[in-house]
C-alpha positions as CSV (number, residue, x, y, z in Angstrom):
1,M,-34.3,-19.9,-51.7
2,E,-31.3,-17.9,-52.3
3,A,-29.4,-21.0,-52.3
4,M,-27.9,-22.1,-49.2
5,E,-28.2,-19.0,-47.6
6,L,-30.2,-21.8,-47.0
7,K,-33.5,-20.3,-47.8
8,E,-36.4,-22.0,-49.6
9,H,-36.3,-21.6,-53.4
10,R,-37.8,-23.5,-56.2
11,K,-35.3,-25.9,-57.6
12,P,-34.7,-25.4,-61.3
13,A,-36.2,-28.3,-63.3
14,S,-34.0,-28.2,-66.4
15,P,-32.1,-31.3,-67.6
16,A,-28.4,-31.6,-67.4
17,H,-26.0,-31.2,-70.2
18,P,-22.3,-32.2,-70.5
19,A,-19.8,-29.8,-69.0
20,N,-16.0,-29.7,-68.4
21,A,-14.8,-31.6,-65.3
22,E,-11.6,-32.9,-66.9
23,D,-8.2,-33.1,-65.3
24,R,-8.0,-30.7,-62.5
25,G,-4.4,-31.5,-62.2
26,H,-2.9,-33.7,-59.5
27,D,-1.2,-30.9,-57.5
28,H,-3.5,-31.0,-54.4
29,E,-3.3,-34.8,-53.7
30,K,-0.5,-34.3,-51.1
31,S,0.2,-30.6,-51.4
32,L,-2.1,-27.6,-51.8
33,R,-0.9,-24.3,-53.1
34,M,-3.6,-21.6,-52.9
35,R,-4.1,-17.9,-53.1
36,K,-5.0,-16.3,-49.8
37,R,-8.5,-14.8,-49.4
38,P,-9.7,-13.3,-46.1
39,L,-12.8,-15.2,-45.0
40,L,-14.7,-15.1,-41.8
41,A,-11.9,-14.8,-39.3
42,G,-13.6,-11.9,-37.5
43,A,-16.8,-13.8,-37.1
44,L,-15.1,-17.0,-36.0
45,A,-12.8,-15.2,-33.6
46,C,-15.8,-13.5,-32.1
47,A,-17.5,-16.8,-31.7
48,L,-14.5,-18.2,-29.9
49,L,-14.2,-15.2,-27.6
50,L,-17.9,-15.6,-26.8
51,G,-17.8,-19.3,-26.6
52,C,-19.2,-19.3,-23.0
53,V,-22.2,-17.4,-24.1
54,P,-25.1,-19.5,-25.3
55,V,-25.9,-19.0,-29.0
56,V,-29.6,-18.5,-29.7
57,S,-30.6,-19.9,-33.1
58,A,-33.6,-18.9,-35.1
59,F,-33.9,-22.6,-36.2
60,T,-36.3,-24.8,-34.3
61,D,-35.3,-28.1,-35.8
62,I,-31.6,-28.5,-35.2
63,D,-31.3,-29.1,-31.4
64,H,-30.8,-32.8,-31.9
65,D,-28.8,-32.6,-35.1
66,P,-25.2,-33.9,-34.8
67,H,-24.0,-30.8,-36.7
68,A,-26.1,-28.2,-34.8
69,A,-23.0,-26.3,-33.6
70,A,-21.7,-25.9,-37.2
71,I,-25.2,-24.8,-38.4
72,R,-25.4,-22.2,-35.6
73,Q,-21.9,-20.9,-36.4
74,L,-22.8,-20.4,-40.1
75,E,-26.0,-18.8,-39.1
76,Q,-24.2,-16.3,-36.8
77,S,-21.8,-15.6,-39.6
78,G,-24.6,-14.9,-42.1
79,I,-23.8,-17.9,-44.3
80,V,-27.1,-19.8,-43.9
81,G,-30.5,-18.4,-43.3
82,G,-32.9,-21.3,-43.2
83,S,-36.2,-21.7,-45.0
84,G,-37.9,-18.6,-43.7
85,S,-40.3,-20.6,-41.5
86,G,-37.9,-21.0,-38.6
87,Q,-36.6,-24.3,-39.9
88,F,-33.3,-25.4,-41.3
89,K,-34.5,-28.8,-42.5
90,P,-31.1,-30.4,-41.8
91,Q,-31.9,-33.8,-43.3
92,E,-33.2,-32.5,-46.6
93,K,-31.1,-33.2,-49.7
94,L,-28.9,-30.3,-51.0
95,S,-29.4,-29.2,-54.6
96,Y,-26.4,-28.5,-56.8
97,A,-27.5,-24.9,-57.1
98,E,-27.7,-24.6,-53.3
99,A,-24.3,-26.2,-52.9
100,V,-22.6,-23.7,-55.4
101,S,-24.3,-20.8,-53.7
102,L,-23.1,-21.9,-50.3
103,V,-19.5,-22.4,-51.4
104,V,-19.5,-19.0,-53.2
105,K,-20.8,-17.2,-50.1
106,A,-18.6,-19.1,-47.5
107,F,-15.4,-18.7,-49.4
108,G,-16.0,-15.2,-50.7
109,F,-16.1,-15.7,-54.4
110,N,-17.0,-12.6,-56.3
111,L,-16.2,-10.6,-59.4
112,D,-14.6,-7.6,-57.6
113,R,-11.0,-8.2,-58.7
114,L,-11.9,-9.5,-62.2
115,R,-11.9,-7.3,-65.3
116,F,-14.3,-7.8,-68.2
117,I,-14.7,-6.2,-71.5
118,R,-18.4,-6.3,-71.1
119,E,-20.9,-7.3,-68.5
120,P,-20.3,-11.0,-67.6
121,L,-23.3,-13.3,-67.8
122,A,-23.7,-16.9,-66.5
123,S,-24.9,-18.0,-69.9
124,Q,-21.4,-17.0,-71.3
125,Y,-19.9,-19.7,-69.0
126,F,-22.8,-22.1,-69.1
127,P,-24.5,-22.0,-72.6
128,G,-28.2,-22.3,-72.1
129,M,-28.3,-21.2,-68.5
130,N,-31.1,-18.7,-67.7
131,D,-29.3,-15.4,-66.6
132,K,-32.4,-14.5,-64.5
133,A,-32.5,-17.7,-62.5
134,W,-31.8,-17.2,-58.8
135,Y,-28.7,-19.4,-59.1
136,A,-27.2,-17.6,-62.1
137,S,-25.2,-15.2,-59.9
138,P,-23.4,-17.8,-57.7
139,F,-22.7,-20.0,-60.7
140,L,-21.2,-16.9,-62.5
141,A,-19.1,-16.0,-59.5
142,A,-17.9,-19.6,-59.1
143,A,-17.0,-20.1,-62.8
144,A,-15.3,-16.7,-63.0
145,N,-13.1,-17.8,-60.2
146,G,-12.1,-21.0,-61.8
147,V,-14.4,-23.5,-60.2
148,Q,-15.0,-26.6,-62.4
149,F,-18.2,-28.7,-62.6
150,P,-19.0,-32.3,-63.6
151,K,-20.3,-33.1,-67.0
152,D,-23.7,-34.3,-65.7
153,M,-24.3,-31.3,-63.5
154,S,-27.9,-30.0,-63.2
155,P,-28.6,-27.1,-60.8
156,G,-31.8,-28.7,-59.6
157,A,-30.4,-32.1,-59.0
158,S,-29.3,-33.3,-55.6
159,V,-25.5,-32.9,-55.1
160,T,-23.7,-36.1,-54.0
161,R,-21.2,-36.3,-51.2
162,E,-18.3,-36.6,-53.6
163,Q,-19.5,-33.7,-55.7
164,F,-19.9,-31.5,-52.7
165,A,-16.5,-32.5,-51.3
166,D,-15.1,-31.4,-54.6
167,L,-16.8,-28.0,-54.4
168,V,-15.6,-27.5,-50.8
169,A,-12.0,-28.5,-51.8
170,Q,-12.1,-26.0,-54.7
171,G,-13.3,-23.3,-52.3
172,I,-10.4,-24.0,-50.0
173,H,-8.0,-24.2,-52.9
174,H,-8.9,-20.8,-54.1
175,S,-8.8,-19.2,-50.7
176,G,-5.1,-19.2,-49.7
177,D,-1.6,-20.4,-50.2
178,Y,-0.8,-23.4,-47.9
179,S,1.0,-26.7,-48.1
180,F,0.5,-29.8,-46.0
181,T,1.3,-33.5,-46.4
182,Q,-0.6,-36.3,-44.7
183,Q,-0.9,-40.0,-45.2
184,A,-3.9,-41.0,-47.4
185,V,-7.0,-42.2,-45.7
186,V,-8.0,-45.8,-46.5
187,F,-11.8,-46.6,-46.5
188,K,-13.9,-49.4,-47.8
189,D,-15.7,-47.8,-50.7
190,E,-12.7,-45.7,-51.9
191,S,-13.0,-47.4,-55.4
192,A,-16.5,-46.1,-55.7
193,V,-15.3,-42.4,-55.7
194,A,-15.2,-41.1,-59.2
195,E,-11.7,-40.3,-60.4
196,P,-12.1,-36.5,-60.7
197,Y,-13.2,-36.3,-57.1
198,R,-10.7,-38.6,-55.4
199,A,-8.1,-36.0,-54.5
200,S,-10.8,-33.7,-53.1
201,V,-12.4,-36.5,-51.0
202,Q,-9.0,-37.5,-49.6
203,M,-8.3,-33.8,-48.8
204,L,-11.4,-33.4,-46.7
205,L,-10.9,-36.7,-45.0
206,K,-7.3,-35.9,-44.2
207,L,-8.2,-32.5,-42.7
208,G,-11.0,-34.1,-40.7
209,I,-13.6,-31.9,-42.5
210,A,-15.5,-35.0,-43.8
211,K,-16.0,-38.2,-41.8
212,L,-16.4,-41.8,-42.5
213,D,-19.4,-43.7,-41.1
214,D,-19.2,-46.4,-38.5
215,G,-18.6,-48.9,-41.3
216,K,-15.5,-47.0,-42.6
217,E,-17.4,-45.9,-45.7
218,F,-17.6,-42.5,-47.3
219,K,-20.7,-43.2,-49.4
220,P,-19.7,-40.9,-52.3
221,K,-22.8,-41.4,-54.4
222,T,-25.2,-40.6,-51.5
223,A,-26.9,-37.2,-51.7
224,A,-25.4,-34.6,-49.3
225,T,-27.8,-33.3,-46.7
226,R,-28.0,-29.7,-45.6
227,S,-26.7,-30.7,-42.2
228,E,-23.6,-32.3,-43.7
229,A,-23.1,-29.4,-46.0
230,A,-23.0,-27.0,-43.1
231,A,-20.5,-29.1,-41.2
232,W,-18.1,-29.4,-44.2
233,I,-18.4,-25.7,-45.0
234,N,-17.8,-24.7,-41.4
235,G,-14.8,-27.1,-41.3
236,G,-13.4,-25.7,-44.5
237,V,-13.7,-22.0,-43.4
238,T,-12.2,-22.9,-40.0
239,F,-9.2,-24.6,-41.7
240,V,-8.6,-21.6,-44.0
241,D,-8.8,-19.1,-41.2
242,K,-6.5,-21.1,-39.0
243,M,-3.9,-21.5,-41.8
244,N,-4.1,-17.8,-42.6
245,E,-3.6,-16.9,-39.0
246,D,-0.7,-19.4,-38.6
247,N,1.1,-18.4,-41.9
248,G,0.4,-14.7,-41.8
249,S,0.1,-12.8,-45.1
250,V,1.0,-14.9,-48.1
251,Q,2.2,-13.1,-51.2
252,N,1.5,-14.5,-54.7
253,P,4.7,-15.4,-56.5
254,A,5.7,-13.4,-59.6
255,P,5.0,-15.1,-62.9
256,S,7.9,-17.3,-64.1
257,V,8.9,-18.8,-67.4
258,S,6.8,-21.9,-68.1
259,P,8.5,-25.2,-68.9
260,L,5.8,-25.9,-71.4
261,Q,6.5,-25.3,-75.1
262,K,4.6,-25.3,-78.4
263,L,1.2,-24.3,-77.0
264,A,-1.6,-25.0,-79.5
265,L,-5.3,-24.7,-79.7
266,T,-7.9,-26.8,-81.6
267,A,-11.7,-26.5,-81.7
268,S,-14.2,-29.2,-82.6
269,K,-17.9,-28.6,-83.2
270,L,-20.1,-30.8,-81.0
271,S,-23.4,-29.3,-82.0
272,D,-24.9,-26.1,-83.4
273,K,-24.5,-24.5,-80.0
274,V,-21.4,-26.0,-78.4
275,Q,-17.8,-26.6,-79.5
276,E,-15.0,-28.4,-77.7
277,V,-11.7,-26.4,-77.3
278,K,-8.5,-28.4,-76.6
279,V,-5.3,-26.7,-75.6
280,T,-2.1,-28.8,-75.9
281,A,1.6,-28.2,-75.1
282,Q,4.9,-30.1,-74.8
283,A,6.2,-30.7,-71.3
284,P,9.8,-31.8,-70.4
285,N,8.4,-34.8,-68.4
286,P,5.0,-36.5,-67.7
287,G,4.9,-34.9,-64.2
288,Y,3.6,-31.6,-65.6
289,G,0.1,-30.7,-66.5
290,L,-1.9,-27.9,-68.1
291,V,-5.0,-26.2,-66.9
292,I,-7.3,-23.6,-68.4
293,T,-7.6,-20.9,-65.8
294,G,-9.9,-18.5,-67.5
295,I,-12.0,-17.4,-70.4
296,E,-12.5,-13.8,-71.3
297,F,-15.3,-13.0,-73.7
298,S,-14.7,-10.0,-76.0
299,G,-17.2,-9.6,-78.8
300,T,-17.2,-12.9,-80.7
301,K,-13.9,-14.0,-79.3
302,A,-13.3,-16.3,-76.3
303,I,-9.8,-15.7,-75.1
304,L,-8.4,-18.6,-73.0
305,S,-5.8,-18.3,-70.3
306,V,-3.7,-21.3,-69.2
307,E,-1.4,-22.2,-66.4
308,V,1.1,-24.9,-65.7
309,V,0.4,-27.7,-63.2
310,P,3.8,-28.5,-61.7
311,P,4.9,-32.1,-60.8
312,K,4.1,-33.4,-57.3
313,P,6.8,-32.4,-54.7
314,G,9.4,-35.2,-54.5
315,Q,8.0,-37.1,-57.5
316,M,10.6,-38.7,-59.8
317,N,9.7,-38.4,-63.5
318,P,11.6,-39.6,-66.6
319,Q,12.9,-36.7,-68.7
320,V,10.8,-37.5,-71.8
321,I,9.0,-34.9,-73.9
322,T,5.3,-35.4,-73.2
323,E,2.2,-33.8,-74.6
324,V,-0.2,-32.4,-72.0
325,S,-3.7,-31.0,-72.7
326,A,-6.7,-29.4,-71.2
327,V,-10.3,-29.2,-72.6
328,T,-13.2,-26.8,-72.1
329,Y,-16.4,-26.1,-73.9
330,I,-17.8,-22.8,-75.3
331,G,-20.7,-21.6,-77.5
332,S,-20.3,-22.3,-81.2
333,S,-20.7,-18.6,-81.9
334,Y,-17.4,-17.7,-80.3
335,T,-13.9,-17.9,-81.9
336,P,-11.4,-19.4,-79.4
337,E,-8.0,-17.7,-79.0
338,L,-5.1,-18.2,-76.6
339,R,-3.9,-15.5,-74.2
340,Q,-0.2,-16.2,-73.6
341,T,3.0,-14.4,-72.8
342,Q,6.1,-15.5,-74.6
343,D,9.5,-15.4,-72.9
344,E,12.5,-17.2,-74.5
345,G,10.1,-19.5,-76.4
346,G,8.2,-20.5,-73.3
347,I,4.8,-19.7,-71.8
348,T,4.6,-17.5,-68.8
349,A,1.9,-18.5,-66.3
350,R,-0.5,-15.7,-65.8
351,P,-2.3,-14.8,-62.5
352,F,-5.5,-14.1,-64.6
353,K,-8.6,-15.3,-62.8
354,G,-11.3,-15.4,-65.4
355,G,-13.6,-18.4,-65.0
356,I,-13.5,-21.8,-66.4
357,L,-16.3,-22.3,-68.9
358,P,-17.7,-25.7,-67.8
359,G,-19.5,-25.9,-71.2
360,K,-22.9,-27.3,-71.9
361,N,-25.0,-27.1,-68.8
362,A,-28.4,-26.9,-67.4
363,R,-30.7,-24.0,-68.2
């Protein structure tokens, strides 16, 4: 199936390999700052205007599903397309490949505004991935727009609720420039949420996109269903469209001088095919972070772009020089280099949107 369009496809059967899911930064725990991207405002507005008109769905198995309205909305918007047999199969588990394809399509990830020296391939971002696999295109679009993936990700494996929450949160994060602050949601199994996903899970709970069950549990390790996925995606798209409508056009700020100094790069060979690349810098206090925002492949070179993660708003930090770092993985055949702009000894953050290379991944 062309993944979560949701059409039936054979799930890839390859094993998982480690990837980069490190340190996404802490800047969206209480405040989100995102680039605006027009989404499905027209389709959603149309649906609102025609709200009194019954929506006829091609799906025959969703009438009693609690998320039937969200599924129909995404169907009308062209985001989901079912299995081809008139069924949506709402209670089936969602594969990681389907999840990525759904997020890419819903939040408009593409390569239109990115510039490459040569034709980009999924295998450049995911060493070992089959470039002819049906899921290669959405994985390429996601990676090229900075989406990060867990180390144990396998396209054919079922995506967990915490993993899908993270993908949806990243979709929202890359779709606009908003800020909001809300009190953290307390739930029973909060400690069971893996550290890299906690901010994303909190974000979706705060926004009301994801819900706790009757026992006040999120069940982060449970596989996400197609029904839940449709509800979360519809909620994310609705939030982005509403925020864009309320805020109007948001302009990206001009690059400014970075507070980080002494940017450095080191590479360590992990195997004959993969090497770890670590970027370090000195920050004026421990509130700052560093993130790799893109990798451009040019011949045998892998040129990394980095940006600064600012401290949380209102956070008090001791003024102590602190080393910050970010890690990614590339093929051993590439020579890593840094792309940076120097200004008075500092690093200027670049708006470059090449993709994060998650590293060793499934074929």
